[in-house]
N, C-alpha and C positions, 0 to 999 in steps of 0.2 A: 606598844610602839607600832607606828604605821608601817605596813608592809607595802613597799613600792615595787612596781613591776616594770621591767626593762626589757628591751629587745636586743638579744645578743647574737642572733643568726638568722639568716634569710635564704630561701631558695625558691626558684620558680622555673617552670617551663610554660610557654605560651606562644601565641602566633608570631610575636616579634622577637623572641629570644629564648634561648635555652639555659641562660644564667641570669643572675641579677644584673651584672654589669652590661651584658649584651642587650637585655631588655631596657635598662635605663637609658643607654645610648640611643637605642632606636626611638623610644618615646620622646626624648628630648629633641631629637632630630625631626620628629613628626612623620615617621615612616609608618605606613600602613602594613598590616599583616594579613590583610583580607584578599582572597583570590578565589578562583574558580575551584569548586570541589574536586578533589582528585581521589578520595577514599573509595568512591563508588560512582556508578553512572547516575548523575543527578538529572539527566535529560527529562524524565517524566515529572519532575518537581517544579513548582512555581519558583522556588528559590534554588539557585545553582551555585551560590557562593557561600563562603564561610571563612572563618579564621583558623586554619589548620596549623599544627606544629610543622616546622620545617627543619630538616637535617637533624631530627632528634634520633639519637641511637639508644634504644632501650637496653642494649647489651652492656652499656656502661653502668647500669644500675641493677639489672636482673639477669640471672642465669638463663641461657637459651632454653633449657628444658622447662623453665618456669613460665616462660612467655605464653605457652599454650594453657596454662592454669590460671592466669591472672587477666582480668579485664584491663583495658587501657587505662581507665581511671585510677586503678590500684598502682600500675606502673608509674603514671605520672606522680602519684603520691609519693612513692618510694624514691623517685628521682628528686623531687623537691625537698623531701626530708633529708636525704643524704647530703645535699648541698647545705641545707640549713645547719644540720648537726656539725658538719665539718667547719662551716663558717664560724660557728659559735665556740668551737673548741671544747665543748662539754663532753665529758667522759661519763657514760652511764654504766655503773658497775654495782657491786654488792653493797657499796657504801651508800649509794643514793637512789637505787632503782625503784624503791617504793615511794620516793618523793618526786619522781618524774612521770608525768602523765602524757596522754596522747588524745587530742580531740581534732578530728578531721571531718569537715562537712562536705556533703555532696548532695545536690538537689535530686539526682536521678539514679546514680549508681551505675551498675554494669549493663547499660543498654546495648552495647555492642554484643556482649555475650548473650543477652536475651534473644536478640535477632538471629544471631548465628545458631544457637542451639535450638531455637524454635524451628528454624529451617531444617535442621537435622531430624528433629522429631517428626516434622511433616513428611520429609523425604524418606527417612530410613526407619522410623519407629522409635519407641521409647528406650529400647535396649542399647541404642547407639548414642544416647546422650552421655556427655562427659560427666564423670563423678565430681568434677570440679565446678559444675555449672552454678550451683547455688552459692558456693563460697566466692565465686567470681562476680556474682550479681549484687550481693548484699552491700548496701552503701557503707555499713560500718566496717567492712573488711579493709578499707584503706587505713583506718586507725588501727585495726587489728594487725595487719601485716607490719605496719611501722613499729608497733609495740613489740611484736615478736622479734623483728630484726634487731632492735636495740635493747631488748630486755627491760623496757620501761614498764614498771609494775604499778605505777600510780593510777590516778583517775583515768578513765577511758570513756570516750562517748563519740557520738556522730549526730550532730543536728542535721535534719533533712528539711531545712526551712527555705526550699526553692532557691532563689537567687541571693538570698541572705545567708545561706548555709555557712560560707567561709567566714563571714563577719560574726555570725552567731558562735561558731566554734572558737574563734579567738577571744570573743567576749567571755564565753563561759570559762575558758582557760584562765583569763585575766582574773575573774572572780575567785576561782579556786586557789590561785596563788595568793591573792590578797587576803583570803580567808584562812590561809595557813594549811590548806589541805594538800598542797604541793609546793615544792620549791622551784620546779621548772616544768614547762609544758611545751610539747611539740604541737603546734596548732595552725590550722589553715583550712583551705578548701580546694577540691579538685573536681573536674568534670571531663567527660569524654562522650558527649552526646551527638556528635556530628555523624549521624546515621540516616538511612532512609526514613525510619520511623520518627526519629527526632526532628528532622527537618520537616517531614510531611505534617506531623502533629502541630508544630507551631504555625505552619502555613495554614492549616485548617482554622486556626484562631486568627488569622491575618495579622500575626505579630511580627513577621520577618520582612526585611527589605526584599524587593524583587528587582533591585537595580543590577541585573545580571551582567549587563554590557560594560559596566564600569565599576568593578569590585572595590577598588581602592577608594572610591568616592561614595560607597554605599552607606556607610555608617556615618550619620550626619546629626549628631546630638545638637539640639537647640536651634537647628536650622529649619526654615519654613518649608523646605522641600523634603524633609525627613519622611521615610515611609516604613519605619519599623527597624528593629534591631538586627544585627548580623551575629549569628552564632559563632562563638569561639570555643576553644578547648584548652586544657591545661589547668594551671592553678598556681598557688603560692603557699608556702609554709614558713612560719616564723618560730624562733625559739623565744619563749617568754621565761624570764627568770626573776625570782625575788632579788632585790637589789643587793642585799647583804651577801647572799650566796654568790651572786655574780662577781661582786667585788672581791670576795675571799679567794676566788680562783684566778683573779686578774683578767676577767673577760673584757673584751671590747664592747662598749655599750653604744648602740646606734641612737636610740632615743627612748623616752619613757612612755609607756602606754598608761595613761592616767584615767581614762573614763570609757564607759560603755553604756549605751542606752538602747533599749529593745522594747518596742510597743506593738500593739495590734491595731489595725484600722477598724476591724469589725464592721466592714462596709461591703466588700465585694470580693468575689473570687480572684479577679485579676486586675481590676481598675482601682487606682488610688482615688480617695475622696477629693473633691475640690478643696484647694488650699493645702491638701496633703497634711491634715492635722496630726496624723500619726507620725509623720516624719518630723513635724514640728517638735512633738513631745520627745521623740528619741534623740534628736539633737540636743534639746534642752536638758534632758536627763544626763546625757554623756558629759555635757559641760558642767552641770551642777555637781555630778559625782566626784569631780576632781577639783571643784572650786575655781573653775576657770572662767575668767571674764570673756564674754564673747568677743570683745575688741582685741583679745590676745591672738585669736585665730587669723592666720594669714592665708591659709589655703584650704580649700575643700576639694577632695576627689569626689566628684558627684557620681550618683548612680547613673544619670545621663544616658539612658538607653537608646535614644532617638525614636522612641515611640511618641505618638501625638500627645497623650495626656501626661506621661511621667515628666517630661522636660519642663512643661509649663508649671505643673503643680509642685515639682521640686524647687523651681525658681521661686515660687510664691512662698514655700515653706522656709527657704533660706532668708528671704526678706523678712518674714515674720520673726524669726529667731534673732537675726542680726541687725535689724532696723537699718539705720543709716550706714553702719559699718558694712552692710552687704554690698555697698557701691565700691568699697575699696578692697574687698576680698578678691582673691584669684580663685576662680571656680572652674575646674576643667573636667572633661570626661575623656579619659584615656580609652574608653570603649570605641572612640572614633578610630583608633588604630588597632586595638586587639580584637574588637568584636566583643560580645557579651559571653563571658565564661560561665554563666549560670552560677551554679554552687561554688565554682572556682573563683569567681570574680572578687569576692571579699578578701581572699588570700593574697591574690596578685595586687589588688588596689590598696591593701594595708601596706604592702612593700613600697608602693609608689608614694604613699603619704609619708612614710619613714624617710625615703630618699629625697623627697622635696624638702624635708627639714634638714637633713644632714648635708645636702649639697646646695641648698639655697636656690632651688630652681622650681618653678611651677611649670609642669609639662603642658603642652598646648592641647587644645581641641582642634582637630583638623576638620576639613570639609565644612567649616562654618562660613559659608559665603554670604548668606542672607538670613540673619537672625530672625527667628519668629517674633512677632509683635509682642508676645508675652514673655519673651526671653531676653532680658535686657541687663544682664549682669556682665561682669568681666570674665568671659569664658576662656581667656587666654587664646584667642583665635589665631591658628596657623603657626605661631612661632612660640617657643619656650620663653619664659620670663625669668631672668635672674632676679631674685629678691630675698631679703631676709625673712625666714619663716620660722617663727618661734613655736608655733602650734598648728596642727592640721587635723581635720576630720576626714573620715572615710565613710561615705553613706552607701548602704545597700538596702534595697527594698525587694520583697519577694511576693510571689503569688500566695493568696491566702491572707494578704494584708499584713505581712511581717515587715517591720521596719527595724534595722540594726545599724548602729553608728558607733564608730571607735574614735576616741580622742587621743592624739599623740602630742607630745611636746618635747622640746630640747631637753636632754638630760643635764641636770646641774646637781653637783654635790651640795647637800644642805648641811654639811658639817658632820660631826661625830654622831654616829647612830642613825644616820640618814639612809 
């Protein structure tokens, strides 16, 4: 019998909201979460703007004594997971603990802790380093801390596939449930890389926008005046469940996760190849894996970073996969509002794709004042578009030539045994 995978819970913290509802309302309203950096003095840096969390209270999710022991990316993961588990209503106990797994991706891990403890080392010597330094730095400790908190004893992993990490995590979790190795997975991605080193490092690559005087207009996917991405922080986590298990406990089902495609460009460390052939194959694989006609897709949450090459090449890839249907698709980049959450992007944007289906709304791409000559699809400019969306894709592409795509569709009961 085919094992179908459904989404039963979601949680997010990100620059436009600290819950799913708050986030979705902001995105549909076209509100930007980009502003001047407040976490540190960014005056020496070329980029002085980012998408920081706002009014986030970590003590809602972590004991005060533990805040010194956990990097921010782990705190964000625990927050997202708590919301997702609560939203799903799933209970993890002795009856199912070995059938519930955890996969949380992060492209960088504990960068804040690395910088802080390195300063301690330089200033005060090795004896003053915190014994929690390494456990706070390791990218897999987001998954580890969530697993420990909930007693989830099933498969555990942490893809570190740069900006595709969150999508890779959800895709791996999807395959494990379909294969029968788990009945439920806590999966997504998180990142907390808004630090002097993080910003300076991407500045050195000339990857970030330097539109410092107008932060809310800085992230401009598909616009001819785009000058790089804006870094964001946070992430998103979803609860994936095998359909029969979800139905047995009477879970609310948001949507069905039906396909996953992952490919390598094998081309360049950071730049996509012309035409983005790897993205073409990853979208095609995601569609084929669930037998989905490309014409069934109504919305694509694009990778849409606002970098010169990505936006044009992703557009070309969508045209190749969808042909004439690409002209009727709604394609938007919510990074225009949230910034780019790096390894956390896939988790958040998977939630956006699910909400687009459940609410029948394609969120907008803001700041698209003058579309680039090579960017000529319907990017939902400026204003959200109410529409029936039966199926949606979420695209993420990462350094190293990683391409990862998720395919979601409206959940429908196919009858007995479905």
